[in-house]
C-alpha positions in Angstrom: -21.6 -6.4 -10.3 -18.3 -7.3 -11.9 -15.9 -9.3 -10.3 -13.2 -8.0 -8.6 -9.8 -7.7 -10.1 -7.0 -10.0 -8.4 -4.6 -7.6 -7.0 -2.0 -8.8 -4.6 0.7 -6.8 -2.9 2.8 -4.4 -5.0 6.7 -5.3 -4.7 9.0 -2.3 -5.8 12.6 -3.6 -4.9 12.7 -4.6 -1.3 9.6 -2.9 -0.3 6.4 -5.0 -0.1 3.3 -2.6 -0.4 0.2 -4.3 0.9 -2.6 -1.7 -0.3 -2.3 -1.2 -3.8 -3.3 2.5 -3.7 -0.8 5.3 -4.1 -0.8 8.9 -3.5 0.4 10.8 -7.0 3.0 13.3 -6.4 1.4 16.9 -6.7 3.3 19.9 -6.5 2.4 22.1 -3.3 -0.1 19.4 -2.2 2.0 16.4 -1.2 3.6 17.9 1.5 4.8 15.6 4.5 1.4 16.4 6.6 -0.5 15.4 3.9 1.4 12.5 2.9 1.4 11.1 6.3 -2.4 11.7 6.5 -2.9 9.7 3.4 -1.0 7.0 4.5 -2.8 6.8 7.9 -6.1 6.7 5.8 -5.0 3.8 3.9 -2.5 4.6 1.1 0.3 2.2 0.6 2.5 4.7 -0.8 2.6 8.4 -1.1 5.2 9.9 -3.5 6.6 13.3 -2.5 6.1 16.6 -4.3 8.5 17.1 -6.8 12.1 18.3 -5.9 14.5 20.0 -8.0 17.5 18.2 -9.3 19.4 21.8 -9.2 21.9 21.6 -6.2 21.6 25.4 -6.5 18.2 25.3 -4.7 18.8 22.4 -2.2 19.6 24.8 0.5 16.2 26.6 0.4 13.6 26.6 2.7 11.4 25.0 0.2 13.7 22.5 -0.8 14.7 21.7 2.9 11.0 21.1 3.7 10.5 19.0 0.7 13.5 17.0 2.0 12.1 16.5 5.4 11.0 13.0 6.0 11.5 12.5 9.6 8.6 10.4 11.2 7.1 9.7 8.1 5.9 6.1 7.5 8.3 3.7 5.0 8.7 3.3 2.5 9.6 7.3 1.8 9.5 8.1 -2.2 10.8 11.2 -3.3 10.5 12.5 -6.8 13.1 14.6 -8.8 12.9 16.1 -12.1 15.5 17.5 -14.4 17.0 17.0 -17.9 20.6 16.4 -17.2 21.7 12.7 -16.5 24.6 13.6 -14.2 22.8 16.5 -12.3 19.6 14.1 -11.8 22.1 11.1 -10.7 23.7 13.4 -8.1 20.1 14.7 -6.8 19.0 11.4 -6.5 22.2 10.4 -4.1 21.3 13.5 -2.5 17.8 12.6 -1.8 18.8 9.0 -0.5 21.3 10.7 2.0 18.2 12.5 3.5 16.1 9.7 3.7 14.5 8.5 0.2 13.9 4.7 0.2 12.7 5.1 -3.2 13.3 7.7 -6.0 10.6 8.6 -8.5 11.7 10.3 -11.8 9.2 12.8 -13.3 8.2 12.7 -16.7 4.6 13.1 -16.1 4.2 16.7 -15.3 2.6 18.9 -17.7 3.0 22.1 -16.3 4.6 24.8 -18.6 7.3 26.3 -16.3 8.5 22.6 -16.1 8.2 21.5 -19.7 9.7 24.6 -21.1 12.7 23.3 -19.6 12.4 20.2 -21.2 11.9 18.4 -17.9 8.6 16.4 -17.0 6.5 15.3 -19.8 8.7 17.1 -22.3 11.3 14.8 -21.9 9.3 12.0 -23.6 10.1 13.7 -27.0 13.9 12.4 -26.6 14.0 9.0 -26.1 17.7 8.8 -26.1 18.2 11.5 -23.2 15.4 9.3 -21.6 17.4 6.3 -21.5 20.5 8.3 -20.5 18.7 9.9 -17.5 17.2 6.6 -16.2 20.5 4.5 -16.6 22.4 7.4 -14.6 19.6 7.6 -12.1 19.4 3.8 -11.6 23.2 3.3 -11.6 23.8 6.3 -8.8 21.7 5.0 -6.1 21.3 1.4 -4.2 17.4 2.0 -3.6 14.7 1.2 -6.4 14.0 3.9 -8.9 10.6 4.2 -10.2 9.1 6.5 -13.3 6.1 8.4 -13.9 5.2 9.3 -17.4 2.2 10.1 -19.8 1.0 8.5 -23.1 2.9 10.7 -24.7 3.6 14.5 -26.0 0.2 14.6 -27.8 -2.5 12.5 -29.4 -0.1 11.9 -32.4 2.7 10.9 -30.4 1.7 8.5 -28.1 5.2 6.8 -27.5 4.8 5.7 -23.8 5.1 1.9 -24.6 8.1 2.6 -26.2 9.3 4.7 -23.3 8.3 1.9 -20.8 10.4 -0.7 -22.8 13.4 1.7 -22.3 12.4 2.0 -18.6 12.3 -1.7 -17.7 15.8 -2.3 -19.8 17.4 0.7 -17.9 16.5 -0.8 -14.6 13.6 0.9 -13.7 11.6 -1.1 -10.6 8.0 0.1 -11.4 6.5 2.5 -13.6 3.2 4.8 -13.4 1.4 6.0 -16.3 -1.2 8.8 -16.3 -3.7 8.1 -19.0 -3.3 11.4 -20.7 -0.7 13.2 -23.3 1.2 16.1 -22.2 -1.2 18.8 -24.2 -4.1 17.3 -22.4 -3.1 18.5 -19.0 -5.8 17.4 -16.7 -8.8 18.1 -19.2 -10.6 15.8 -21.2 -10.8 11.9 -20.2 -8.1 9.6 -19.2 -7.8 6.5 -21.5 -6.6 3.3 -20.1 -5.6 1.2 -23.6 -2.3 2.7 -23.5 -1.8 1.5 -19.9 -3.2 -1.8 -20.7 -0.9 -2.2 -23.9 2.3 -1.2 -21.9 1.1 -3.7 -18.8 1.1 -6.5 -21.3 4.5 -6.1 -22.7 6.4 -5.4 -19.2 7.7 -7.4 -16.5 8.0 -4.6 -13.9 5.1 -3.4 -12.0 2.7 -1.0 -13.8 0.6 1.7 -11.8 -2.5 3.2 -13.3 -3.2 7.1 -13.1 -5.7 9.3 -14.2 -9.4 10.3 -13.3 -9.6 7.3 -10.5 -11.9 9.0 -8.2 -13.7 6.1 -6.5 -13.6 2.5 -5.3 -15.8 1.4 -8.4 -13.7 3.3 -10.6 -10.2 1.9 -9.2 -11.7 -1.7 -9.8 -12.6 -1.0 -13.2 -9.4 0.5 -14.3 -7.4 -2.1 -12.6 -9.5 -4.7 -14.6 -9.1 -2.9 -18.0 -5.5 -2.2 -17.5 -4.2 -5.5 -15.8 -2.0 -3.1 -13.8 -0.8 -3.8 -10.4 -1.9 -0.8 -8.6 -3.6 2.5 -8.7 -2.5 6.2 -8.3 -4.9 8.9 -7.1 -4.1 12.5 -7.2 -6.7 15.2 -7.4 -9.3 13.0 -5.9 -7.7 12.8 -2.6 -7.8 16.8 -2.4 -10.2 17.3 0.5 -10.8 13.6 0.6 -7.9 11.7 2.0 -10.2 8.6 3.1 -10.7 7.8 -0.3 -7.7 5.5 0.1 -9.1 3.3 2.7 -12.4 3.1 0.6 -10.5 2.0 -2.5 -8.3 -0.6 -0.7 -11.4 -1.8 1.3 -13.4 -2.5 -1.9 -10.5 -4.1 -3.6 -9.8 -6.2 -0.7 -13.5 -7.2 0.4 -15.8 -6.2 -2.4 -17.8 -4.0 -0.4 -18.0 -0.1 0.0 -17.2 1.8 3.3 -19.5 4.2 4.5 -18.7 7.8 4.1 -17.1 9.2 7.1 -19.2 10.8 10.0 -19.2 14.5 10.2 -17.3 13.9 13.7 -14.6 11.8 11.9 -14.3 14.6 9.0 -13.9 17.3 11.4 -11.4 15.4 13.5 -9.2 14.8 10.4 -9.4 18.2 9.1 -8.4 19.7 12.4 -5.7 17.6 12.9 -4.5 18.0 9.4 -4.6 21.9 10.0 -2.6 21.5 13.1 0.1 19.6 11.1 0.4 21.9 8.5 0.8 24.8 11.2 3.4 23.2 13.0 5.2 22.1 9.6 5.3 25.0 7.6 5.1 27.7 10.7 2.1 29.6 11.4 2.1 32.3 8.5 2.7 29.9 5.6 0.7 27.0 7.6 -2.4 29.1 7.5 -1.9 30.2 3.9 -1.4 26.4 2.8 -4.4 25.5 4.8 -6.8 27.6 2.8 -6.6 25.5 -0.2 -7.3 22.2 1.7 -10.1 23.8 3.5 -11.6 24.6 0.1 -11.1 21.1 -0.9 -12.7 19.7 2.1 -15.6 22.1 1.9 -16.5 22.0 -1.8 -19.0 19.4 -1.5 -20.4 20.5 1.9 -23.4 22.7 2.3 -22.8 26.5 2.7 -19.4 25.8 1.5 -19.0 29.2 -0.2 -19.8 30.9 3.3 -17.5 28.5 5.0 -14.5 29.3 2.8 -15.1 33.1 2.9 -14.9 33.1 6.9 -11.9 30.8 7.2 -9.9 32.4 4.4 -10.4 35.5 6.4 -8.6 33.8 9.4 -5.3 35.1 9.9 -4.0 33.1 12.8 -3.8 29.4 13.4 -5.9 29.7 16.5 -8.7 31.5 14.3 -8.6 29.1 11.4 -9.0 26.2 14.0 -11.9 27.8 16.0 -13.7 28.7 12.8 -13.5 25.3 11.3 -14.1 23.5 14.6 -17.2 25.8 15.2 -18.6 25.1 11.7 -18.4 21.2 12.0 -19.5 21.5 15.8 -22.4 23.0 14.5 -23.2 20.7 11.6 -22.5 17.5 14.2 -25.4 19.3 16.4 -27.8 19.7 13.6 -27.9 23.5 13.9 -27.3 26.3 11.2 -23.5 27.3 11.6 -22.8 30.6 12.6 -20.7 31.7 9.7 -19.2 35.3 11.4 -15.6 36.2 11.5 -14.3 36.7 14.7 
């Protein structure tokens, strides 16, 4: 077995983050119920899904919900996206007024609708604009500002080390790097050499992101890059306990047992109730369906399970069908997968 990388607490401005495992911001996924759940299950930090910097949309139900941090464990990290330095500065101030204790700038999102507006990872093509945005946001708020980037726009333009230097000079407090270019989206495999090169040249904390899906992979990436923490995204979908598994392994060098079916049932039912309460019944039931699909993806009879729970039209029915399925598994009997 390889020796464990030596990882201490992560310091971002005044915030000490004892568990160096961070939930990545994911649009439509990292809402408050999921962030709170992941923090409870071991994430040292959970970054909100991206909020728009355009003030015309701040009053919408979606934006107001994304800016709701009541009861969320500290520190609260909110991600913003946009292309205009002044607008981004105003968005940062607005989010700090609404509870953000960290402001994260998105230059890592590869989505076409984001990049076509020159936001997200498209910004990496204009290093001068990057500098202006970072300096404007850092200067606008008195909380730490972090940045998330990719390795570059495409394989021929891996300018992340140059962006990283600009970030440090602009006063960015920590940098997360996804080991893919924008053109890769989430395909192929992440590479970590670029992250290692960035870490070697910076004084600020560097967070490694991309394909980290197990405690062993987290340790391997930290050893390879020298990064200060790892960021987990898609691997947490349907498996929020991955954070405690990684944190425990990094601290103690031993693998935790998988959660029992009883614990999975309790985590999932609690998550569903929180989604229903936070989003309202209609939206909560709809949003819960994708989480149910992720929880079920590695379980027996997952197709039948998903077909049944996806037919549930009410919160009570969704909870009952899900509970019945897991109760049967716990009892060691074949689940009766009929809709009510």
